[in-house]
N, C-alpha and C positions, 0 to 999 in steps of 0.2 A: 232487626226484622223489617223488610221493606213494606212501606204503606200500600194499602189497598187502592188500586187505580180504578176509579169510576168516572163518570161523565163530569161530576163536580171537580175532581181532581184536574182532568184535562182543561176545564174551562179556566180554573185558577191559574194554571201552569201557563196558558196560552193568552190569558188577559182577555178572555172573551166571555160571552154569557153562556149559562148552561143549555139555553135554548139554541145559541148558534152552534154549539158542539152538537146537539142532538140532531138538528136538522142537517148539518153538514155529513154526519154518519149515515142519514137516510138519503142523501143525494138529493135534498130538496132543492127546487128550482129558485127558491128565495135566496139562497146563499150563492156567492159567487164562486167561480172555479177556482180562483186563487186561495180563497179561505178554505174551501173543501179540501183541497190538496194539502194545505198545511195542517188541518186537524187531522186528516187520514195519516199523514206522515208521522205526526207525533204520536198518535194513537198507536200506530204499529211500532214506533220506537219503544214506547212504555209498555207494549204487549198488552194492550188493553183488549179484553174479552167481553164483549156485551152478554148480558144475561138474556139469552135467546127466550127462555121459557117466560121471563117477566114481559119481554116485548111481545110475544104471543099472546099472552093473557091480556096485557093492557091495549093492544091494537086489534084484538080478534082476529089474528092472522096466524098462518102458519109460519111465517117468515121464511117460506120455501118456495122456490120457483122450479119448474120443470123444462126440460129441453128434450124435443124428439128429434132424433137424426136418422137419416136412411141407414148409416154405417159408421163404424168407428175407425176402421182401418184407413180409410182416406185421410190424408194429412190435411186438407181442408177443413174437414169437419171437426177434428182434433184441436186445430187452431181456434175454430169458432168457439167451441166449449171452453178453451183456456181463457179467451176473451170475457165470455159470460161469467166464468167462475171468478175471475178477478173483481168485476164490477159487484157481484153478488156478496163476495166477501167483505168489500169495503162498505156495504149497506147492511151488514149483520144478516144476511140471507143465506140459507143453504140451497145446494144445488142437487136435483134429483135428474138422472140421465135415463132415457130410454131409447131403444132401438126399433126401428120399424121394420127394418130388413128390406125396404122398398116394398112391403106388402100391405095393402089396403086393410085387411082384418087385423093385423097387428098395430097398425096406427089407430084404428078405432078403439081397440082396447087400451092402448097406452092413453089416448085423450080421456077415454072414460074413467080410468085409473086416477089420472092427475086432476081432473075437473071434480071429482067427488071427494072434494074436502081435503086432498092431499097436497095442493099447492095453491100459491095465490095467483099465479099467472103462468102462461105457457109460451116457450118460444119453440118453433118448428119449421124444418124443412121438409116439404111434402113428399111422400113416397112416389115413386115413379108409377106405381100400380093405380094409385088415386087419379093420376093424370091420364092414365090409359083407359080407366073405366069411367072418367070424368064424375067421380064422385067425391063431393066434398061436404055432404050433408053433415057429417060429425063436427066440421069447423063451423058451418053455418049456424048449427045449434048454439055453439059458443058464443057466436058473435051476437045472435039474437037475446042471448041471455046477457050481454054486456060482460062476459068474462073475459079478463086481461089475456090478450094473445097478440103475439108478435110474429109475423111470417118472415123467414129470410131464404135468400138463393132462389130455391125453387117455391115460387109463390102462386097461389090461385088468382088469376086475374079477375075472376068474376066476383070475388069477395072483396068489400070494403073493409079493410083492417089496416092496422100498423104493419109496415112492410120494411125491411133492410135488403137492399139489391145492389147489384152493380148494374152499369147499362151495358148489356151483353151484346146489343148491336154494335156499339162503339168498340167494345172489347174485341169483337170479331173483325170489324175494321183495321182496328190497330194491328193485330196479328197479320192479316192479309197484306196490308200495306207495308209492314216491314219486310215481309218476303219478297214483295215487288221491289222495295227499295234496295234489297240485297241482291237483286238482278234476276229473280225468278219471273218467267214470263208463261208458263203453263203450270197452272195452280189446280190442286185438287183439295177436297175437303174430307174429313172423317167425322161425321155428325151423328146425331141421335135421331130416333124415330120422331115424326110430326107431333106427337103428343107431348114431348118434353120440351117445354117452353125455352128454357136456356139454350139447347141445342139449335132450336128453330131460330132464335134471336142471334146467335153468333153466326149462323149461316147467313142471315140476312146481311149482317156486316160485311162477310166473305164476298157475297155478290156485290154489294154497293162499292167495295174497294175495286173490284175487276171493272166495273162500269165505268167509275170516275177515273181510272187509269187506262181506260179504252182497251183492255186485253180480252181476248176471248173466253167465253164461258163454255166449258165442257161438262155437259150434263152426266155422262159416264164417268167423270172424276168425282162426283158428289155422291159419296157413300154413307147410307144410314145403317148405323150399327144397331142390331137388336141383341141385346145382352142375354136374351133368353137362349141363344144359339152360340156356338163357338165363335169366340170375337176373332181369332186370328185368321179363320178362314175368310171372314167377311172383310178385315183389313187387306188382305192379300188381294182383294179385287181391284184395288186402285191401282195395282201394278200389272193388271192384265186385260186392259181395255183397249190395246192397240195404240194408245198414247201415253207416253211415260211422262209423268209431272215432274218438273224441276223444283216445285215447291209444294209442300202439304202442309195445311192447317188442320190440327186435330182439336176438337172442342173440348178434350181433357187430356191429362198428362198420361194416362194410361194408353189411349189409342196411339198417342205420339211416340211412347215408348216401343210399342208393337212394331208400329210403321218403321221405326228406326232399326230394329232388330231384323225385319224382314228385308229392308233395302241392303244391309250389310251382308246378310246371308246370300242376295242375288248379286253381290259384288258391286252394288251402287255406291259410289263415294259420297259421303256426307260430310262436310258441306259442298264440296266440290261439283257434283253432279246433282245432287239433291239437297234443298233446305227443309227443314222441318221445325215447325214451331207448335207447342202445345198450349194448354190453359191451365192454370192453378200452378203455383210455384211451389210444389211440394218436394219430398225427398226423392221421388222417382226422377224428377228432372235433373236433379243435383248430382245424381249417381250414375246415370247412363254414360256410355263412351261411344262418341262425343256426347258431352253433357247437353241438354236440350234447352233451347230459348224458350220461353213461355210469356203468358199473360198473368201478372201476379194479381189474384184476386183478393189479397189481404183478408184472410179469415179472421184474423184476431181483431182486426178493427171492425169487422162486421158483427162479431160477437159481443164486443163492448157496446156498440151502437144498439144492438137489439136489446140486451140487458138494460141499458140506460132508458130506452123507450119503455120497456116493459114496466120497469120500476117507477118511473115517471107516471105511467098510466094507473098503476096500482095505487100509488100515494095522491095522486091529483087527477082523478078520473074526469073532472070537469075542466081540466086546463089544457087538455090536447084534443086536437081535431082527430076525429076517429079514423079517417081516411088519410094517412099520412105516410109518405115514402122517404126514407134515407137512403141516399144514394152514395156508395164507396167508390172512389176512383180506381181505376186499374192503370197499370203501366206495363211496359215491355221489359222483361229481363233477358238480355242478349246473351247467349253463351255460344259455344262452337258449332252447334248444329245449323246456325244461319250464318256463319261467317261468311265474308265476301271473297272466297276462293272459288274460281269458276273455270271449268273446262267446257269448250264448245263440244257438242255431241248432237246428233239428230234427235228430234223429239218423238218422231214416229218411228216405230221399230216393228220388225216381223217377230212373231213368237218363234 
């Protein structure tokens, strides 16, 4: 009969104190990263299962965290959830997932449900409708109550809180500079409405790259997509402005894939005549033909960072600055849609 594995067993086998094992499993800042990784690895090997009920009663916590995302079908959000879940599991926490469906009323319901004793803290990417209506009162209430919350990706700039983001301006600059370096000179962008900050910031990076490269800025090639209306018809506008772009930056991979499909239907060769780059290295970018170049957003890293910040805040509220930002680096993933194959053709054309 195998012996029962508990914290004392782990401590004895590893040659460390019970306190060190306990703090390591809780991801305490007092324990070095190397020690925590050694304890986690051995605990997993020994199939150690913490007594969640005992932990909850002892700590007066639910040992559960919540995450609210706009949607689940998007590869980026599924990767974020995977990162959060890994850190939660390492720390004997459970994870509850809620979908706002980009609606303000649903987001408020989710926040109320979680904050009403269901979880010890919340990780959230804010719904588009919350930005559109500029209503963050439900989050402001949590912050005023010192309820642990971490925002990621889509974050309300008016609220002082813990946040995990990328530098969207730099990401937009990276993408546009890549198109320019690959030979594009007449560039367009498929972006979001002005109330979506990530799209606005990526567009700022797009314009910065054009200015620093001393290339012309065509206002008619800057298309804002309102997803309340048919997206394909809006994307088509970038091909009907009297000026044919030879480079398109789309602020997400869905817009990029639609632009690619429309271009191919029109007989435009990609990448010879048109180069396209998207944002977020998801399944769509890897399965189009030609495959799409993209800016990698690293959702898994964003998820682990958000979860680590939240758990540190839950465990050590006085040890963190309340207004703190974790910045995740982006990088270009080049594929066939921006390869340096080029045919000379007139930029201005007649319909």
